[in-house]
Structures are given as C-alpha cells and as structure tokens.
PDBQT receptor file of N, H, CA, C and O in Angstrom, charges set to zero:
ATOM      1  N   MET A   1     -12.246  -8.923 -56.423  1.00  0.00    +0.000 N 
ATOM      2  CA  MET A   1     -11.293  -8.889 -55.378  1.00  0.00    +0.000 C 
ATOM      3  C   MET A   1      -9.951  -8.716 -56.020  1.00  0.00    +0.000 C 
ATOM      4  O   MET A   1      -9.579  -9.505 -56.890  1.00  0.00    +0.000 OA
ATOM      5  N   PRO A   2      -9.221  -7.724 -55.626  1.00  0.00    +0.000 N 
ATOM      6  CA  PRO A   2      -7.799  -7.452 -56.137  1.00  0.00    +0.000 C 
ATOM      7  C   PRO A   2      -6.811  -8.353 -55.638  1.00  0.00    +0.000 C 
ATOM      8  O   PRO A   2      -6.716  -8.629 -54.442  1.00  0.00    +0.000 OA
ATOM      9  N   ARG A   3      -6.060  -8.824 -56.548  1.00  0.00    +0.000 N 
ATOM     10  H   ARG A   3      -6.137  -8.600 -57.519  1.00  0.00    +0.000 HD
ATOM     11  CA  ARG A   3      -4.946  -9.777 -56.241  1.00  0.00    +0.000 C 
ATOM     12  C   ARG A   3      -3.727  -9.107 -55.834  1.00  0.00    +0.000 C 
ATOM     13  O   ARG A   3      -3.363  -8.017 -56.277  1.00  0.00    +0.000 OA
ATOM     14  N   LYS A   4      -3.036  -9.886 -54.866  1.00  0.00    +0.000 N 
ATOM     15  H   LYS A   4      -3.331 -10.771 -54.507  1.00  0.00    +0.000 HD
ATOM     16  CA  LYS A   4      -1.715  -9.280 -54.344  1.00  0.00    +0.000 C 
ATOM     17  C   LYS A   4      -0.652  -9.370 -55.398  1.00  0.00    +0.000 C 
ATOM     18  O   LYS A   4      -0.747 -10.354 -56.132  1.00  0.00    +0.000 OA
ATOM     19  N   PRO A   5       0.261  -8.611 -55.605  1.00  0.00    +0.000 N 
ATOM     20  CA  PRO A   5       1.366  -8.726 -56.475  1.00  0.00    +0.000 C 
ATOM     21  C   PRO A   5       2.277  -9.846 -55.976  1.00  0.00    +0.000 C 
ATOM     22  O   PRO A   5       2.510 -10.048 -54.784  1.00  0.00    +0.000 OA
ATOM     23  N   THR A   6       2.790 -10.582 -57.031  1.00  0.00    +0.000 N 
ATOM     24  H   THR A   6       2.601 -10.418 -58.000  1.00  0.00    +0.000 HD
ATOM     25  CA  THR A   6       3.639 -11.891 -56.640  1.00  0.00    +0.000 C 
ATOM     26  C   THR A   6       5.117 -11.320 -56.639  1.00  0.00    +0.000 C 
ATOM     27  O   THR A   6       6.051 -11.963 -56.159  1.00  0.00    +0.000 OA
ATOM     28  N   THR A   7       5.272 -10.008 -57.238  1.00  0.00    +0.000 N 
ATOM     29  H   THR A   7       4.514  -9.486 -57.628  1.00  0.00    +0.000 HD
ATOM     30  CA  THR A   7       6.755  -9.674 -57.384  1.00  0.00    +0.000 C 
ATOM     31  C   THR A   7       6.910  -8.507 -56.497  1.00  0.00    +0.000 C 
ATOM     32  O   THR A   7       5.894  -7.933 -56.106  1.00  0.00    +0.000 OA
ATOM     33  N   TYR A   8       8.038  -8.111 -56.151  1.00  0.00    +0.000 N 
ATOM     34  H   TYR A   8       8.864  -8.578 -56.468  1.00  0.00    +0.000 HD
ATOM     35  CA  TYR A   8       8.353  -6.984 -55.400  1.00  0.00    +0.000 C 
ATOM     36  C   TYR A   8       9.329  -6.009 -56.134  1.00  0.00    +0.000 C 
ATOM     37  O   TYR A   8      10.385  -6.463 -56.575  1.00  0.00    +0.000 OA
ATOM     38  N   GLN A   9       9.047  -4.807 -56.271  1.00  0.00    +0.000 N 
ATOM     39  H   GLN A   9       8.189  -4.438 -55.913  1.00  0.00    +0.000 HD
ATOM     40  CA  GLN A   9      10.000  -3.856 -56.804  1.00  0.00    +0.000 C 
ATOM     41  C   GLN A   9      10.603  -3.075 -55.687  1.00  0.00    +0.000 C 
ATOM     42  O   GLN A   9       9.922  -2.578 -54.790  1.00  0.00    +0.000 OA
ATOM     43  N   PHE A  10      11.968  -2.976 -55.769  1.00  0.00    +0.000 N 
ATOM     44  H   PHE A  10      12.521  -3.379 -56.497  1.00  0.00    +0.000 HD
ATOM     45  CA  PHE A  10      12.686  -2.279 -54.635  1.00  0.00    +0.000 C 
ATOM     46  C   PHE A  10      12.307  -0.839 -54.774  1.00  0.00    +0.000 C 
ATOM     47  O   PHE A  10      12.169  -0.316 -55.880  1.00  0.00    +0.000 OA
ATOM     48  N   ASP A  11      12.129  -0.169 -53.586  1.00  0.00    +0.000 N 
ATOM     49  H   ASP A  11      12.241  -0.594 -52.688  1.00  0.00    +0.000 HD
ATOM     50  CA  ASP A  11      11.987   1.183 -53.411  1.00  0.00    +0.000 C 
ATOM     51  C   ASP A  11      13.269   1.873 -53.111  1.00  0.00    +0.000 C 
ATOM     52  O   ASP A  11      13.683   1.777 -51.955  1.00  0.00    +0.000 OA
ATOM     53  N   LEU A  12      13.925   2.521 -53.931  1.00  0.00    +0.000 N 
ATOM     54  H   LEU A  12      13.588   2.599 -54.870  1.00  0.00    +0.000 HD
ATOM     55  CA  LEU A  12      15.233   3.092 -53.710  1.00  0.00    +0.000 C 
ATOM     56  C   LEU A  12      15.178   4.139 -52.616  1.00  0.00    +0.000 C 
ATOM     57  O   LEU A  12      16.200   4.403 -51.984  1.00  0.00    +0.000 OA
ATOM     58  N   PHE A  13      13.956   4.785 -52.348  1.00  0.00    +0.000 N 
ATOM     59  H   PHE A  13      13.125   4.570 -52.861  1.00  0.00    +0.000 HD
ATOM     60  CA  PHE A  13      13.868   5.988 -51.546  1.00  0.00    +0.000 C 
ATOM     61  C   PHE A  13      13.221   5.691 -50.039  1.00  0.00    +0.000 C 
ATOM     62  O   PHE A  13      12.858   6.582 -49.271  1.00  0.00    +0.000 OA
ATOM     63  N   SER A  14      13.150   4.292 -49.774  1.00  0.00    +0.000 N 
ATOM     64  H   SER A  14      13.444   3.568 -50.398  1.00  0.00    +0.000 HD
ATOM     65  CA  SER A  14      12.451   3.960 -48.501  1.00  0.00    +0.000 C 
ATOM     66  C   SER A  14      13.428   4.018 -47.488  1.00  0.00    +0.000 C 
ATOM     67  O   SER A  14      14.626   4.137 -47.745  1.00  0.00    +0.000 OA
ATOM     68  N   LYS A  15      12.949   3.937 -46.296  1.00  0.00    +0.000 N 
ATOM     69  H   LYS A  15      11.976   3.841 -46.087  1.00  0.00    +0.000 HD
ATOM     70  CA  LYS A  15      13.890   3.928 -45.060  1.00  0.00    +0.000 C 
ATOM     71  C   LYS A  15      14.408   2.480 -45.044  1.00  0.00    +0.000 C 
ATOM     72  O   LYS A  15      13.681   1.504 -45.229  1.00  0.00    +0.000 OA
ATOM     73  N   PRO A  16      15.726   2.428 -44.809  1.00  0.00    +0.000 N 
ATOM     74  CA  PRO A  16      16.314   1.017 -44.831  1.00  0.00    +0.000 C 
ATOM     75  C   PRO A  16      15.789   0.048 -43.815  1.00  0.00    +0.000 C 
ATOM     76  O   PRO A  16      15.675  -1.154 -44.052  1.00  0.00    +0.000 OA
ATOM     77  N   ASN A  17      15.443   0.669 -42.556  1.00  0.00    +0.000 N 
ATOM     78  H   ASN A  17      15.536   1.645 -42.363  1.00  0.00    +0.000 HD
ATOM     79  CA  ASN A  17      14.976  -0.184 -41.475  1.00  0.00    +0.000 C 
ATOM     80  C   ASN A  17      13.589  -0.393 -41.365  1.00  0.00    +0.000 C 
ATOM     81  O   ASN A  17      13.098  -0.956 -40.386  1.00  0.00    +0.000 OA
ATOM     82  N   ASP A  18      12.891   0.054 -42.371  1.00  0.00    +0.000 N 
ATOM     83  H   ASP A  18      13.290   0.511 -43.166  1.00  0.00    +0.000 HD
ATOM     84  CA  ASP A  18      11.406  -0.132 -42.313  1.00  0.00    +0.000 C 
ATOM     85  C   ASP A  18      10.850  -1.407 -42.440  1.00  0.00    +0.000 C 
ATOM     86  O   ASP A  18      11.176  -2.040 -43.444  1.00  0.00    +0.000 OA
ATOM     87  N   ALA A  19      10.027  -1.962 -41.584  1.00  0.00    +0.000 N 
ATOM     88  H   ALA A  19       9.762  -1.449 -40.768  1.00  0.00    +0.000 HD
ATOM     89  CA  ALA A  19       9.729  -3.260 -41.534  1.00  0.00    +0.000 C 
ATOM     90  C   ALA A  19       8.895  -3.789 -42.677  1.00  0.00    +0.000 C 
ATOM     91  O   ALA A  19       8.740  -4.999 -42.846  1.00  0.00    +0.000 OA
ATOM     92  N   LYS A  20       8.329  -2.819 -43.501  1.00  0.00    +0.000 N 
ATOM     93  H   LYS A  20       8.455  -1.836 -43.364  1.00  0.00    +0.000 HD
ATOM     94  CA  LYS A  20       7.602  -3.224 -44.674  1.00  0.00    +0.000 C 
ATOM     95  C   LYS A  20       8.495  -3.400 -45.778  1.00  0.00    +0.000 C 
ATOM     96  O   LYS A  20       8.143  -4.112 -46.719  1.00  0.00    +0.000 OA
ATOM     97  N   THR A  21       9.622  -2.828 -45.773  1.00  0.00    +0.000 N 
ATOM     98  H   THR A  21       9.908  -2.249 -45.009  1.00  0.00    +0.000 HD
ATOM     99  CA  THR A  21      10.706  -2.859 -46.848  1.00  0.00    +0.000 C 
ATOM    100  C   THR A  21      11.349  -4.306 -47.076  1.00  0.00    +0.000 C 
ATOM    101  O   THR A  21      11.972  -4.823 -46.149  1.00  0.00    +0.000 OA
ATOM    102  N   MET A  22      11.219  -4.893 -48.170  1.00  0.00    +0.000 N 
ATOM    103  H   MET A  22      10.713  -4.473 -48.923  1.00  0.00    +0.000 HD
ATOM    104  CA  MET A  22      11.882  -6.248 -48.526  1.00  0.00    +0.000 C 
ATOM    105  C   MET A  22      13.482  -5.970 -48.432  1.00  0.00    +0.000 C 
ATOM    106  O   MET A  22      13.957  -4.949 -48.928  1.00  0.00    +0.000 OA
ATOM    107  N   GLN A  23      14.200  -6.833 -47.839  1.00  0.00    +0.000 N 
ATOM    108  H   GLN A  23      13.814  -7.663 -47.436  1.00  0.00    +0.000 HD
ATOM    109  CA  GLN A  23      15.654  -6.542 -47.830  1.00  0.00    +0.000 C 
ATOM    110  C   GLN A  23      16.221  -7.083 -49.100  1.00  0.00    +0.000 C 
ATOM    111  O   GLN A  23      15.827  -8.128 -49.617  1.00  0.00    +0.000 OA
ATOM    112  N   THR A  24      17.196  -6.296 -49.592  1.00  0.00    +0.000 N 
ATOM    113  H   THR A  24      17.516  -5.446 -49.172  1.00  0.00    +0.000 HD
ATOM    114  CA  THR A  24      17.983  -6.715 -50.815  1.00  0.00    +0.000 C 
ATOM    115  C   THR A  24      18.840  -7.902 -50.447  1.00  0.00    +0.000 C 
ATOM    116  O   THR A  24      19.595  -7.895 -49.476  1.00  0.00    +0.000 OA
ATOM    117  N   PRO A  25      18.678  -8.968 -51.309  1.00  0.00    +0.000 N 
ATOM    118  CA  PRO A  25      19.457 -10.125 -51.148  1.00  0.00    +0.000 C 
ATOM    119  C   PRO A  25      21.100  -9.794 -51.213  1.00  0.00    +0.000 C 
ATOM    120  O   PRO A  25      21.537  -8.939 -51.983  1.00  0.00    +0.000 OA
ATOM    121  N   ARG A  26      21.836 -10.460 -50.442  1.00  0.00    +0.000 N 
ATOM    122  H   ARG A  26      21.480 -11.155 -49.817  1.00  0.00    +0.000 HD
ATOM    123  CA  ARG A  26      23.271 -10.253 -50.472  1.00  0.00    +0.000 C 
ATOM    124  C   ARG A  26      23.817 -10.792 -51.708  1.00  0.00    +0.000 C 
ATOM    125  O   ARG A  26      23.335 -11.782 -52.258  1.00  0.00    +0.000 OA
ATOM    126  N   TRP A  27      24.983 -10.042 -52.216  1.00  0.00    +0.000 N 
ATOM    127  H   TRP A  27      25.374  -9.238 -51.769  1.00  0.00    +0.000 HD
ATOM    128  CA  TRP A  27      25.469 -10.479 -53.533  1.00  0.00    +0.000 C 
ATOM    129  C   TRP A  27      25.910 -11.984 -53.517  1.00  0.00    +0.000 C 
ATOM    130  O   TRP A  27      25.681 -12.664 -54.517  1.00  0.00    +0.000 OA
ATOM    131  N   GLN A  28      26.497 -12.502 -52.489  1.00  0.00    +0.000 N 
ATOM    132  H   GLN A  28      26.684 -11.950 -51.677  1.00  0.00    +0.000 HD
ATOM    133  CA  GLN A  28      27.044 -13.831 -52.344  1.00  0.00    +0.000 C 
ATOM    134  C   GLN A  28      25.982 -14.726 -52.385  1.00  0.00    +0.000 C 
ATOM    135  O   GLN A  28      26.239 -15.886 -52.709  1.00  0.00    +0.000 OA
ATOM    136  N   ALA A  29      24.766 -14.393 -52.102  1.00  0.00    +0.000 N 
ATOM    137  H   ALA A  29      24.557 -13.451 -51.839  1.00  0.00    +0.000 HD
ATOM    138  CA  ALA A  29      23.732 -15.336 -51.904  1.00  0.00    +0.000 C 
ATOM    139  C   ALA A  29      22.949 -15.556 -53.336  1.00  0.00    +0.000 C 
ATOM    140  O   ALA A  29      22.257 -16.554 -53.536  1.00  0.00    +0.000 OA
ATOM    141  N   LEU A  30      23.123 -14.588 -54.240  1.00  0.00    +0.000 N 
ATOM    142  H   LEU A  30      23.685 -13.777 -54.077  1.00  0.00    +0.000 HD
ATOM    143  CA  LEU A  30      22.667 -14.754 -55.604  1.00  0.00    +0.000 C 
ATOM    144  C   LEU A  30      23.269 -15.923 -56.310  1.00  0.00    +0.000 C 
ATOM    145  O   LEU A  30      24.446 -16.201 -56.082  1.00  0.00    +0.000 OA
ATOM    146  N   PRO A  31      22.529 -16.666 -57.189  1.00  0.00    +0.000 N 
ATOM    147  CA  PRO A  31      23.235 -17.763 -57.967  1.00  0.00    +0.000 C 
ATOM    148  C   PRO A  31      24.331 -17.107 -58.858  1.00  0.00    +0.000 C 
ATOM    149  O   PRO A  31      24.259 -15.934 -59.223  1.00  0.00    +0.000 OA
ATOM    150  N   ALA A  32      25.303 -17.909 -59.166  1.00  0.00    +0.000 N 
ATOM    151  H   ALA A  32      25.362 -18.862 -58.869  1.00  0.00    +0.000 HD
ATOM    152  CA  ALA A  32      26.534 -17.573 -59.890  1.00  0.00    +0.000 C 
ATOM    153  C   ALA A  32      26.093 -17.100 -61.281  1.00  0.00    +0.000 C 
ATOM    154  O   ALA A  32      26.737 -16.173 -61.773  1.00  0.00    +0.000 OA
ATOM    155  N   GLU A  33      25.160 -17.579 -61.914  1.00  0.00    +0.000 N 
ATOM    156  H   GLU A  33      24.636 -18.331 -61.515  1.00  0.00    +0.000 HD
ATOM    157  CA  GLU A  33      24.743 -17.248 -63.176  1.00  0.00    +0.000 C 
ATOM    158  C   GLU A  33      24.034 -15.698 -63.153  1.00  0.00    +0.000 C 
ATOM    159  O   GLU A  33      24.144 -14.884 -64.070  1.00  0.00    +0.000 OA
ATOM    160  N   THR A  34      23.425 -15.524 -62.128  1.00  0.00    +0.000 N 
ATOM    161  H   THR A  34      23.335 -16.185 -61.383  1.00  0.00    +0.000 HD
ATOM    162  CA  THR A  34      22.842 -14.192 -61.883  1.00  0.00    +0.000 C 
ATOM    163  C   THR A  34      23.916 -13.158 -61.734  1.00  0.00    +0.000 C 
ATOM    164  O   THR A  34      23.892 -12.078 -62.325  1.00  0.00    +0.000 OA
ATOM    165  N   ARG A  35      24.873 -13.551 -60.902  1.00  0.00    +0.000 N 
ATOM    166  H   ARG A  35      24.892 -14.428 -60.422  1.00  0.00    +0.000 HD
ATOM    167  CA  ARG A  35      26.014 -12.403 -60.529  1.00  0.00    +0.000 C 
ATOM    168  C   ARG A  35      26.625 -12.246 -61.868  1.00  0.00    +0.000 C 
ATOM    169  O   ARG A  35      26.780 -11.094 -62.274  1.00  0.00    +0.000 OA
ATOM    170  N   ARG A  36      27.028 -13.331 -62.683  1.00  0.00    +0.000 N 
ATOM    171  H   ARG A  36      26.902 -14.266 -62.353  1.00  0.00    +0.000 HD
ATOM    172  CA  ARG A  36      27.687 -13.025 -63.961  1.00  0.00    +0.000 C 
ATOM    173  C   ARG A  36      26.945 -12.165 -64.844  1.00  0.00    +0.000 C 
ATOM    174  O   ARG A  36      27.531 -11.228 -65.387  1.00  0.00    +0.000 OA
ATOM    175  N   SER A  37      25.565 -12.403 -65.077  1.00  0.00    +0.000 N 
ATOM    176  H   SER A  37      25.089 -13.164 -64.636  1.00  0.00    +0.000 HD
ATOM    177  CA  SER A  37      24.840 -11.679 -65.884  1.00  0.00    +0.000 C 
ATOM    178  C   SER A  37      24.719 -10.109 -65.440  1.00  0.00    +0.000 C 
ATOM    179  O   SER A  37      24.745  -9.172 -66.238  1.00  0.00    +0.000 OA
ATOM    180  N   VAL A  38      24.588  -9.999 -64.100  1.00  0.00    +0.000 N 
ATOM    181  H   VAL A  38      24.566 -10.760 -63.451  1.00  0.00    +0.000 HD
ATOM    182  CA  VAL A  38      24.535  -8.492 -63.675  1.00  0.00    +0.000 C 
ATOM    183  C   VAL A  38      25.911  -7.839 -63.834  1.00  0.00    +0.000 C 
ATOM    184  O   VAL A  38      25.992  -6.666 -64.201  1.00  0.00    +0.000 OA
ATOM    185  N   THR A  39      26.983  -8.572 -63.567  1.00  0.00    +0.000 N 
ATOM    186  H   THR A  39      26.917  -9.524 -63.270  1.00  0.00    +0.000 HD
ATOM    187  CA  THR A  39      28.326  -7.955 -63.872  1.00  0.00    +0.000 C 
ATOM    188  C   THR A  39      28.493  -7.623 -65.333  1.00  0.00    +0.000 C 
ATOM    189  O   THR A  39      28.974  -6.537 -65.659  1.00  0.00    +0.000 OA
ATOM    190  N   LYS A  40      28.097  -8.555 -66.265  1.00  0.00    +0.000 N 
ATOM    191  H   LYS A  40      27.706  -9.436 -66.001  1.00  0.00    +0.000 HD
ATOM    192  CA  LYS A  40      28.154  -8.087 -67.717  1.00  0.00    +0.000 C 
ATOM    193  C   LYS A  40      27.465  -7.033 -68.065  1.00  0.00    +0.000 C 
ATOM    194  O   LYS A  40      27.957  -6.132 -68.745  1.00  0.00    +0.000 OA
ATOM    195  N   LEU A  41      26.215  -7.030 -67.623  1.00  0.00    +0.000 N 
ATOM    196  H   LEU A  41      25.816  -7.762 -67.071  1.00  0.00    +0.000 HD
ATOM    197  CA  LEU A  41      25.416  -5.829 -67.961  1.00  0.00    +0.000 C 
ATOM    198  C   LEU A  41      26.020  -4.555 -67.287  1.00  0.00    +0.000 C 
ATOM    199  O   LEU A  41      25.991  -3.484 -67.893  1.00  0.00    +0.000 OA
ATOM    200  N   MET A  42      26.514  -4.651 -66.160  1.00  0.00    +0.000 N 
ATOM    201  H   MET A  42      26.537  -5.522 -65.668  1.00  0.00    +0.000 HD
ATOM    202  CA  MET A  42      27.148  -3.242 -65.533  1.00  0.00    +0.000 C 
ATOM    203  C   MET A  42      28.272  -2.833 -66.393  1.00  0.00    +0.000 C 
ATOM    204  O   MET A  42      28.346  -1.658 -66.753  1.00  0.00    +0.000 OA
ATOM    205  N   VAL A  43      29.233  -3.778 -66.786  1.00  0.00    +0.000 N 
ATOM    206  H   VAL A  43      29.173  -4.733 -66.494  1.00  0.00    +0.000 HD
ATOM    207  CA  VAL A  43      30.321  -3.496 -67.464  1.00  0.00    +0.000 C 
ATOM    208  C   VAL A  43      29.903  -2.941 -68.790  1.00  0.00    +0.000 C 
ATOM    209  O   VAL A  43      30.528  -2.013 -69.305  1.00  0.00    +0.000 OA
ATOM    210  N   SER A  44      28.842  -3.498 -69.361  1.00  0.00    +0.000 N 
ATOM    211  H   SER A  44      28.335  -4.251 -68.943  1.00  0.00    +0.000 HD
ATOM    212  CA  SER A  44      28.263  -2.934 -70.761  1.00  0.00    +0.000 C 
ATOM    213  C   SER A  44      27.876  -1.386 -70.552  1.00  0.00    +0.000 C 
ATOM    214  O   SER A  44      28.155  -0.483 -71.342  1.00  0.00    +0.000 OA
ATOM    215  N   LEU A  45      27.156  -1.247 -69.295  1.00  0.00    +0.000 N 
ATOM    216  H   LEU A  45      26.929  -1.980 -68.654  1.00  0.00    +0.000 HD
ATOM    217  CA  LEU A  45      26.547   0.074 -69.225  1.00  0.00    +0.000 C 
ATOM    218  C   LEU A  45      27.682   1.110 -68.951  1.00  0.00    +0.000 C 
ATOM    219  O   LEU A  45      27.567   2.243 -69.419  1.00  0.00    +0.000 OA
ATOM    220  N   ILE A  46      28.760   0.768 -68.219  1.00  0.00    +0.000 N 
ATOM    221  H   ILE A  46      28.853  -0.152 -67.839  1.00  0.00    +0.000 HD
ATOM    222  CA  ILE A  46      29.982   1.506 -67.839  1.00  0.00    +0.000 C 
ATOM    223  C   ILE A  46      30.631   1.846 -69.230  1.00  0.00    +0.000 C 
ATOM    224  O   ILE A  46      30.810   3.020 -69.554  1.00  0.00    +0.000 OA
ATOM    225  N   LEU A  47      30.952   0.882 -69.981  1.00  0.00    +0.000 N 
ATOM    226  H   LEU A  47      30.807  -0.072 -69.717  1.00  0.00    +0.000 HD
ATOM    227  CA  LEU A  47      31.632   1.116 -71.305  1.00  0.00    +0.000 C 
ATOM    228  C   LEU A  47      30.868   2.004 -72.276  1.00  0.00    +0.000 C 
ATOM    229  O   LEU A  47      31.512   2.806 -72.951  1.00  0.00    +0.000 OA
ATOM    230  N   ASP A  48      29.499   1.924 -72.405  1.00  0.00    +0.000 N 
ATOM    231  H   ASP A  48      28.976   1.272 -71.857  1.00  0.00    +0.000 HD
ATOM    232  CA  ASP A  48      28.691   2.624 -73.111  1.00  0.00    +0.000 C 
ATOM    233  C   ASP A  48      28.810   3.944 -72.674  1.00  0.00    +0.000 C 
ATOM    234  O   ASP A  48      28.996   4.841 -73.497  1.00  0.00    +0.000 OA
ATOM    235  N   HIS A  49      28.715   4.199 -71.331  1.00  0.00    +0.000 N 
ATOM    236  H   HIS A  49      28.564   3.470 -70.663  1.00  0.00    +0.000 HD
ATOM    237  CA  HIS A  49      28.710   5.629 -70.865  1.00  0.00    +0.000 C 
ATOM    238  C   HIS A  49      30.069   6.219 -71.152  1.00  0.00    +0.000 C 
ATOM    239  O   HIS A  49      30.132   7.406 -71.472  1.00  0.00    +0.000 OA
ATOM    240  N   VAL A  50      31.226   5.443 -71.059  1.00  0.00    +0.000 N 
ATOM    241  H   VAL A  50      31.176   4.479 -70.800  1.00  0.00    +0.000 HD
ATOM    242  CA  VAL A  50      32.574   6.072 -71.350  1.00  0.00    +0.000 C 
ATOM    243  C   VAL A  50      32.530   6.298 -72.750  1.00  0.00    +0.000 C 
ATOM    244  O   VAL A  50      32.913   7.408 -73.121  1.00  0.00    +0.000 OA
ATOM    245  N   ASP A  51      32.116   5.423 -73.677  1.00  0.00    +0.000 N 
ATOM    246  H   ASP A  51      31.806   4.521 -73.376  1.00  0.00    +0.000 HD
ATOM    247  CA  ASP A  51      31.899   5.759 -75.157  1.00  0.00    +0.000 C 
ATOM    248  C   ASP A  51      31.175   6.966 -75.497  1.00  0.00    +0.000 C 
ATOM    249  O   ASP A  51      31.549   7.700 -76.411  1.00  0.00    +0.000 OA
ATOM    250  N   ASP A  52      30.201   7.184 -74.825  1.00  0.00    +0.000 N 
ATOM    251  H   ASP A  52      29.897   6.588 -74.082  1.00  0.00    +0.000 HD
ATOM    252  CA  ASP A  52      29.313   8.454 -75.106  1.00  0.00    +0.000 C 
ATOM    253  C   ASP A  52      29.999   9.737 -74.732  1.00  0.00    +0.000 C 
ATOM    254  O   ASP A  52      29.644  10.806 -75.227  1.00  0.00    +0.000 OA
ATOM    255  N   GLU A  53      31.129   9.626 -73.728  1.00  0.00    +0.000 N 
ATOM    256  H   GLU A  53      31.417   8.757 -73.325  1.00  0.00    +0.000 HD
ATOM    257  CA  GLU A  53      31.826  10.796 -73.371  1.00  0.00    +0.000 C 
ATOM    258  C   GLU A  53      33.038  11.095 -74.242  1.00  0.00    +0.000 C 
ATOM    259  O   GLU A  53      33.696  12.127 -74.111  1.00  0.00    +0.000 OA
ATOM    260  N   ARG A  54      33.309  10.127 -75.154  1.00  0.00    +0.000 N 
ATOM    261  H   ARG A  54      32.774   9.289 -75.260  1.00  0.00    +0.000 HD
ATOM    262  CA  ARG A  54      34.476  10.362 -76.078  1.00  0.00    +0.000 C 
ATOM    263  C   ARG A  54      34.106  11.177 -77.256  1.00  0.00    +0.000 C 
ATOM    264  O   ARG A  54      32.923  11.270 -77.585  1.00  0.00    +0.000 OA
ATOM    265  N   SER A  55      35.057  11.776 -77.913  1.00  0.00    +0.000 N 
ATOM    266  H   SER A  55      36.017  11.700 -77.646  1.00  0.00    +0.000 HD
ATOM    267  CA  SER A  55      34.817  12.460 -79.072  1.00  0.00    +0.000 C 
ATOM    268  C   SER A  55      34.583  11.474 -80.151  1.00  0.00    +0.000 C 
ATOM    269  O   SER A  55      35.062  10.352 -79.986  1.00  0.00    +0.000 OA
ATOM    270  N   PRO A  56      33.848  11.753 -81.341  1.00  0.00    +0.000 N 
ATOM    271  CA  PRO A  56      33.711  10.916 -82.484  1.00  0.00    +0.000 C 
ATOM    272  C   PRO A  56      34.904  10.326 -83.054  1.00  0.00    +0.000 C 
ATOM    273  O   PRO A  56      34.792   9.247 -83.636  1.00  0.00    +0.000 OA
ATOM    274  N   GLY A  57      36.115  10.935 -82.956  1.00  0.00    +0.000 N 
ATOM    275  H   GLY A  57      36.206  11.811 -82.483  1.00  0.00    +0.000 HD
ATOM    276  CA  GLY A  57      37.467  10.204 -83.439  1.00  0.00    +0.000 C 
ATOM    277  C   GLY A  57      37.739   9.184 -82.481  1.00  0.00    +0.000 C 
ATOM    278  O   GLY A  57      38.040   8.056 -82.872  1.00  0.00    +0.000 OA
ATOM    279  N   GLU A  58      37.659   9.475 -81.195  1.00  0.00    +0.000 N 
ATOM    280  H   GLU A  58      37.414  10.391 -80.877  1.00  0.00    +0.000 HD
ATOM    281  CA  GLU A  58      38.062   8.440 -80.207  1.00  0.00    +0.000 C 
ATOM    282  C   GLU A  58      37.189   7.153 -80.251  1.00  0.00    +0.000 C 
ATOM    283  O   GLU A  58      37.682   6.049 -80.023  1.00  0.00    +0.000 OA
ATOM    284  N   ARG A  59      35.970   7.318 -80.531  1.00  0.00    +0.000 N 
ATOM    285  H   ARG A  59      35.569   8.215 -80.717  1.00  0.00    +0.000 HD
ATOM    286  CA  ARG A  59      34.995   6.321 -80.636  1.00  0.00    +0.000 C 
ATOM    287  C   ARG A  59      35.225   5.387 -81.901  1.00  0.00    +0.000 C 
ATOM    288  O   ARG A  59      35.016   4.177 -81.815  1.00  0.00    +0.000 OA
ATOM    289  N   GLU A  60      35.648   5.965 -83.041  1.00  0.00    +0.000 N 
ATOM    290  H   GLU A  60      35.818   6.948 -83.110  1.00  0.00    +0.000 HD
ATOM    291  CA  GLU A  60      35.968   5.253 -84.183  1.00  0.00    +0.000 C 
ATOM    292  C   GLU A  60      37.267   4.337 -83.931  1.00  0.00    +0.000 C 
ATOM    293  O   GLU A  60      37.359   3.186 -84.360  1.00  0.00    +0.000 OA
ATOM    294  N   ALA A  61      38.148   4.920 -83.265  1.00  0.00    +0.000 N 
ATOM    295  H   ALA A  61      38.074   5.854 -82.917  1.00  0.00    +0.000 HD
ATOM    296  CA  ALA A  61      39.396   4.201 -82.988  1.00  0.00    +0.000 C 
ATOM    297  C   ALA A  61      39.143   2.970 -82.122  1.00  0.00    +0.000 C 
ATOM    298  O   ALA A  61      39.768   1.927 -82.316  1.00  0.00    +0.000 OA
ATOM    299  N   ARG A  62      38.247   3.094 -81.190  1.00  0.00    +0.000 N 
ATOM    300  H   ARG A  62      37.740   3.941 -81.032  1.00  0.00    +0.000 HD
ATOM    301  CA  ARG A  62      37.961   2.101 -80.304  1.00  0.00    +0.000 C 
ATOM    302  C   ARG A  62      37.151   0.900 -81.152  1.00  0.00    +0.000 C 
ATOM    303  O   ARG A  62      37.323  -0.291 -80.894  1.00  0.00    +0.000 OA
ATOM    304  N   HIS A  63      36.457   1.269 -81.955  1.00  0.00    +0.000 N 
ATOM    305  H   HIS A  63      36.317   2.237 -82.165  1.00  0.00    +0.000 HD
ATOM    306  CA  HIS A  63      35.612   0.182 -82.625  1.00  0.00    +0.000 C 
ATOM    307  C   HIS A  63      36.448  -0.460 -83.775  1.00  0.00    +0.000 C 
ATOM    308  O   HIS A  63      36.111  -1.534 -84.273  1.00  0.00    +0.000 OA
ATOM    309  N   ASP A  64      37.510   0.209 -84.166  1.00  0.00    +0.000 N 
ATOM    310  H   ASP A  64      37.784   1.082 -83.762  1.00  0.00    +0.000 HD
ATOM    311  CA  ASP A  64      38.374  -0.364 -85.184  1.00  0.00    +0.000 C 
ATOM    312  C   ASP A  64      39.316  -1.299 -84.622  1.00  0.00    +0.000 C 
ATOM    313  O   ASP A  64      39.824  -2.165 -85.335  1.00  0.00    +0.000 OA
ATOM    314  N   ALA A  65      39.597  -1.186 -83.352  1.00  0.00    +0.000 N 
ATOM    315  H   ALA A  65      39.185  -0.482 -82.773  1.00  0.00    +0.000 HD
ATOM    316  CA  ALA A  65      40.560  -2.065 -82.712  1.00  0.00    +0.000 C 
ATOM    317  C   ALA A  65      40.048  -3.499 -82.614  1.00  0.00    +0.000 C 
ATOM    318  O   ALA A  65      40.747  -4.370 -82.096  1.00  0.00    +0.000 OA
TER     319      ALA A  65
C-alpha cells in the first residue's frame, strides 16, 4: 500500500484558488529564525548574481575590500 507523502512541494504553476493547492504561509507567520535564514540566503543569491555580472577586475576589487 503506497504511503502518502508527509511533505508538500509548492507548485509554482498551479491555479492560486485551486482547493487542492496548499496556501503559502504569510511571511509574518513564519518563525523569526526562518525569516532571518531566508533573508540571508536571498541576499547571498542576489550578491552572487551581481558578482557574476561584473567583469573580472571588478570582482577582484570587491573581494580585496
């Protein structure tokens, strides 16, 4: 007998008002530690993306600072 999954993966392409779709929790409802972790990860991703867009000379200057 197959077991039901205990976790839920958000479907980015589902209809937002679909009754079967689990609602995303509100940001304010998340624990403070979770909000901090997600914020740090997002900042890191953004800075890495910006770093990839720079020329090699600009990247070296940023890491030397």
